[in-house]
Structures are given as C-alpha cells and as structure tokens.
C-alpha positions as CSV (number, residue, x, y, z in Angstrom):
1,M,105.3,75.0,37.9
2,F,103.8,76.9,40.7
3,L,100.4,75.2,40.7
4,D,101.9,71.6,40.4
5,D,104.2,72.4,43.3
6,V,101.6,73.8,45.5
7,L,99.2,71.1,44.9
8,A,101.9,68.5,45.7
9,H,102.4,70.2,49.0
10,K,98.9,70.1,49.9
11,R,98.4,66.4,49.2
12,A,101.6,65.7,51.3
13,L,100.1,67.6,54.1
14,L,96.9,65.3,53.9
15,R,99.0,62.5,54.9
16,E,99.7,64.5,58.0
17,K,96.1,65.3,59.3
18,R,96.2,67.4,62.3
19,L,92.9,66.6,63.6
20,P,90.9,63.3,63.0
21,L,87.5,63.7,61.1
22,R,85.5,63.0,64.3
23,E,87.1,66.1,66.0
24,L,86.3,68.3,63.0
25,E,82.8,67.2,63.1
26,K,82.5,68.0,67.0
27,R,83.9,71.5,66.1
28,I,81.5,72.1,63.4
29,E,78.6,70.9,65.5
30,A,79.6,73.4,68.0
31,R,79.6,76.4,65.6
32,P,76.7,78.6,64.9
33,S,75.0,78.1,61.5
34,P,77.2,79.4,58.6
35,L,76.4,82.7,57.0
36,D,75.0,82.9,53.5
37,F,78.1,83.8,51.3
38,A,76.2,83.9,47.9
39,A,73.4,86.2,49.4
40,T,75.8,88.6,50.9
41,L,77.7,89.2,47.6
42,Q,74.4,90.4,45.7
43,P,75.1,94.1,44.9
44,G,72.9,96.9,45.7
45,P,70.4,99.2,43.3
46,T,73.6,100.9,41.8
47,G,75.1,97.7,40.5
48,W,78.4,98.3,42.4
49,P,80.1,95.1,43.4
50,R,80.5,94.0,46.9
51,L,83.9,93.6,48.3
52,I,85.6,90.6,49.6
53,A,88.7,91.9,51.5
54,E,91.4,89.5,51.7
55,C,93.9,88.8,54.5
56,K,97.2,87.9,52.9
57,K,100.7,87.9,54.3
58,A,102.6,86.9,51.2
59,S,102.5,85.8,47.6
60,P,104.6,83.5,45.2
61,S,105.2,86.2,42.8
62,K,106.1,89.2,45.3
63,G,107.1,87.3,48.6
64,L,106.4,89.0,51.8
65,L,103.8,91.7,51.4
66,V,103.2,92.6,55.2
67,E,106.1,92.7,57.9
68,D,103.6,93.1,61.0
69,Y,100.7,90.7,59.6
70,D,97.9,90.5,62.0
71,P,94.7,89.1,60.4
72,V,92.4,90.1,63.4
73,V,93.4,93.8,62.7
74,L,93.1,93.4,59.1
75,A,89.5,91.9,59.3
76,T,88.1,94.3,61.6
77,T,89.6,97.3,59.7
78,Y,88.0,95.8,56.6
79,V,84.7,95.4,58.0
80,D,84.6,98.9,59.9
81,S,85.6,100.3,56.4
82,G,82.7,98.7,54.4
83,A,83.9,95.2,53.2
84,T,81.1,92.7,52.7
85,A,83.1,89.6,53.3
86,I,86.6,88.6,54.4
87,S,89.0,86.1,52.7
88,V,91.8,84.6,54.8
89,L,94.7,82.9,53.0
90,T,95.4,79.8,54.8
91,E,98.3,78.1,52.4
92,D,101.4,78.1,54.4
93,A,104.3,77.3,51.8
94,Y,103.7,80.1,49.4
95,F,101.4,82.5,51.0
96,Q,102.5,82.2,54.8
97,G,99.0,81.7,55.8
98,S,97.4,79.1,58.2
99,L,94.2,77.8,59.7
100,E,94.8,79.8,62.8
101,H,94.5,83.1,60.9
102,L,91.3,82.0,59.5
103,S,90.0,81.1,63.3
104,S,91.4,84.1,64.8
105,A,89.7,86.5,62.2
106,R,86.4,84.6,62.4
107,E,86.5,84.9,66.3
108,A,87.5,88.5,66.3
109,L,84.3,89.3,64.0
110,D,82.1,86.9,66.3
111,R,82.9,88.9,69.3
112,R,82.0,92.2,67.7
113,S,78.7,90.5,66.5
114,S,79.9,91.2,62.9
115,R,77.6,89.1,60.6
116,V,80.2,88.9,57.9
117,P,81.0,85.6,56.0
118,V,84.7,84.4,55.9
119,L,86.2,82.6,53.0
120,R,89.0,80.1,53.3
121,K,91.3,80.8,50.5
122,D,93.5,77.9,49.7
123,F,94.4,75.0,47.4
124,L,91.7,72.5,48.5
125,V,91.8,68.9,47.0
126,D,90.1,66.8,49.4
127,A,86.9,66.6,51.4
128,Y,88.8,66.7,54.7
129,H,89.9,70.2,53.6
130,V,86.2,71.4,53.2
131,W,85.3,70.2,56.7
132,E,88.6,71.7,58.0
133,A,87.5,74.9,56.5
134,R,84.0,74.8,58.3
135,A,85.6,73.6,61.7
136,Y,88.0,76.6,61.8
137,G,85.0,79.1,61.1
138,A,84.8,79.5,57.3
139,D,81.4,80.2,55.9
140,A,82.8,79.5,52.2
141,Y,85.8,77.9,50.5
142,L,87.7,78.3,47.4
143,L,87.9,75.4,44.7
144,I,90.2,75.8,41.7
145,V,89.1,74.2,38.4
146,A,92.6,74.1,37.1
147,A,93.5,71.8,40.3
148,L,90.8,69.3,40.2
149,P,89.5,66.8,38.0
150,P,85.9,67.2,37.1
151,R,84.6,64.3,39.3
152,D,86.5,65.6,42.4
153,L,85.2,69.2,41.4
154,R,81.5,68.1,41.8
155,H,82.3,66.2,45.0
156,L,83.8,68.8,46.7
157,I,81.0,71.4,45.8
158,E,78.4,68.9,47.1
159,E,80.7,68.1,50.1
160,G,80.3,72.0,51.1
161,R,76.6,72.0,50.5
162,G,76.3,69.0,52.8
163,I,77.6,71.1,55.6
164,G,76.1,74.4,54.5
165,I,78.8,76.4,53.1
166,D,79.5,77.8,49.7
167,A,82.1,77.1,47.3
168,L,83.7,79.9,45.4
169,V,84.8,78.0,42.2
170,E,87.6,79.6,40.5
171,V,88.1,79.6,36.6
172,H,90.4,81.3,34.2
173,S,89.4,80.0,30.8
174,H,86.4,79.3,28.6
175,R,87.3,75.6,29.3
176,E,87.4,75.9,32.9
177,L,84.2,78.0,32.9
178,D,82.4,74.9,31.2
179,A,83.8,72.5,33.9
180,A,82.5,74.6,36.7
181,L,79.2,75.2,35.1
182,E,79.0,71.4,34.3
183,A,79.9,70.4,38.1
184,G,77.0,72.5,39.4
185,A,79.0,75.8,40.8
186,A,76.7,78.5,41.9
187,I,79.5,81.1,42.7
188,I,81.9,81.6,40.0
189,G,85.2,83.4,40.7
190,I,87.2,84.6,37.5
191,N,90.8,84.9,38.3
192,N,92.5,87.4,36.3
193,R,95.9,85.8,37.1
194,D,97.3,82.8,34.9
195,L,98.4,80.3,37.6
196,T,100.9,79.3,35.2
197,T,102.7,82.4,34.4
198,L,101.2,84.4,37.5
199,K,100.6,87.3,35.0
200,V,97.4,89.4,35.6
201,D,95.0,90.7,33.0
202,L,91.6,92.1,33.7
203,S,90.3,91.5,30.4
204,V,89.8,87.8,31.4
205,T,86.9,88.8,33.6
206,E,85.6,91.1,30.5
207,Q,86.0,88.0,28.3
208,L,84.4,85.3,30.5
209,R,81.6,87.2,32.3
210,P,79.0,87.3,29.2
211,H,79.3,83.5,29.0
212,I,78.1,82.9,32.7
213,P,74.3,82.2,32.8
214,P,71.7,84.2,34.8
215,G,71.4,82.9,38.3
216,H,74.9,82.6,39.3
217,T,77.1,84.9,41.3
218,V,80.2,86.2,39.7
219,V,83.4,87.5,41.4
220,S,86.2,88.9,39.8
221,E,89.6,88.0,41.4
222,S,93.2,89.4,41.2
223,G,94.8,92.5,39.8
224,I,92.2,95.0,41.0
225,Q,93.9,97.9,42.2
226,G,91.8,101.0,42.5
227,R,88.4,102.4,41.7
228,A,89.1,102.7,37.9
229,D,89.5,99.0,37.9
230,V,86.2,98.5,39.7
231,E,84.5,100.9,37.3
232,R,85.7,98.7,34.4
233,L,84.3,95.6,36.1
234,V,81.1,97.3,36.8
235,R,80.5,97.6,33.0
236,V,80.5,93.7,32.7
237,G,78.3,93.2,35.6
238,V,80.3,91.4,38.2
239,H,78.7,90.9,41.5
240,A,81.7,90.9,43.6
241,I,85.5,91.6,43.7
242,L,88.2,89.9,45.8
243,V,91.1,92.0,46.5
244,G,94.1,91.4,48.7
245,E,97.3,92.7,47.6
246,A,96.4,96.3,46.9
247,L,94.7,96.5,50.3
248,V,97.5,94.8,52.6
249,T,100.1,97.1,50.9
250,A,98.0,100.2,51.1
251,H,99.5,103.0,53.3
252,D,96.0,103.6,54.6
253,I,93.9,100.4,54.4
254,A,90.6,101.9,55.6
255,A,90.8,104.5,53.1
256,K,91.8,102.0,50.3
257,V,88.8,99.7,51.2
258,K,86.3,103.0,51.1
259,E,87.6,103.7,47.5
260,L,86.9,100.1,46.3
261,V,83.4,100.0,48.0
262,G,82.4,103.3,46.2
C-alpha cells in the first residue's frame, strides 16, 4: 500500500540523517523569523480562498509531471501571478522532490523580498523532520493524521510551535478530523485524495468542512482543477486551497494561477 511504503522509506532515511541536530539548530538560528502561515491564509472580504501553489515534479499516481522541473521558476511565477503561499514537495522516492528544492525556492523568494510563506510538503514522522523543515527555510510543514499515532501527532504539532512554525494537519475522514482537533491542530487540511486508493473526490471537503469549529484555518487539498472547483469550495467556506498538479501541467502557469485566485 502506498502510504505504508512511503512511511517505511521515510523511517529508513531517518537512520541516515544527513545533518546532526546541532547543525540544524545553527541553521535555524541564522534564519530570519518564520512567516505566519495561518494568518496569510485568511481570505479577504469576498471570501475567495487563498492559493497555496505547489512545486511538484512527479506523483505516485501519474509519474513524472514536469520534464524541466525548476522550483525557483515555479515559485517566482506563482508569487508574481498572485499565489499567497508556496508548497514544495520534498519527498524523494515517489514525488522526486528534495530539501534542496525547498531551500532554493525559499532563497529565490528572499532575494526578491517576497514575504510569502513556504510549506514543506512531505510525510514527516519525527521531530528531526520538523527541525529539518525549518533549517531548510520552511515556515510551515505538513503532518498527515493517517501516518501518525495520536501521541506522535500532538508531539510534532508542539515541536513546530516551539520553533515558531505552523503545522498543516491533513485529514481525510471524520475519524481523522477528530484526531486532529484532539491533538490541537489549528490549521486543518482536508485531503480530497484517499491515500489508500489515490482516488480524488471534492465532496470530502464538503462533508468534513461543517464539522470544523470556528477559529481553525481550513485548507482544501487535491483534485482542484479550475475556477468551477474553487467556486464549489467557496460555498462551504474554506480559507485556502492547495493546488499542484493542475498548475505544473498547465500550458500557461501564470494564467492558471490567476484563474484560481479569482
């Protein structure tokens, strides 16, 4: 099963940590203060959701998406076209991502003085991964409820808060939503993709959104192809959308971003 395989791979890599924790701490100390991911995602007066635009080279369901993948070009194009935040895939085995993609995107935005938060999108299972995310420039990081026991989920949320970065906590069912809320998640990502079958259904967001209490930031992820999908999600009151595949495969990426940001 996909999720089991990718988690086994992540745990195996933990035994080969590239940098000692003290080196990560030094890198974090040298970085500017992280940007406020949750605050950035709050929609404007119209209620149109903010766009988290994703740098994504490949996917387990469709393989290679972009031949000449360049996260710097993608990130800067996204921001210039109106994206509110950037997501960078760093998982290597199934998405062909890397931490270098994350750091290069962050550095490119910093050179342009673009105050846009960057999310590390990966399958994180250990506090080391959270520190690694911040050391390479992330302002936020993804946690997947289906991948983590409740105690670990709470611990990894708190670990990020300790170094000033936000966790986007991903759910796909009512049970997982209850676990995320119990663990203290402030930003809830509703993944429309079932990580077991890899099938996508936007109705997952429609079903779960009414059960998220006020005061939480809500992000809809996966399967968002165009303006009609965004209009559908506006009706249930999501704060932000996370879009990758529809952007990286678009003939005109800038135009696609503008379509999604309304």
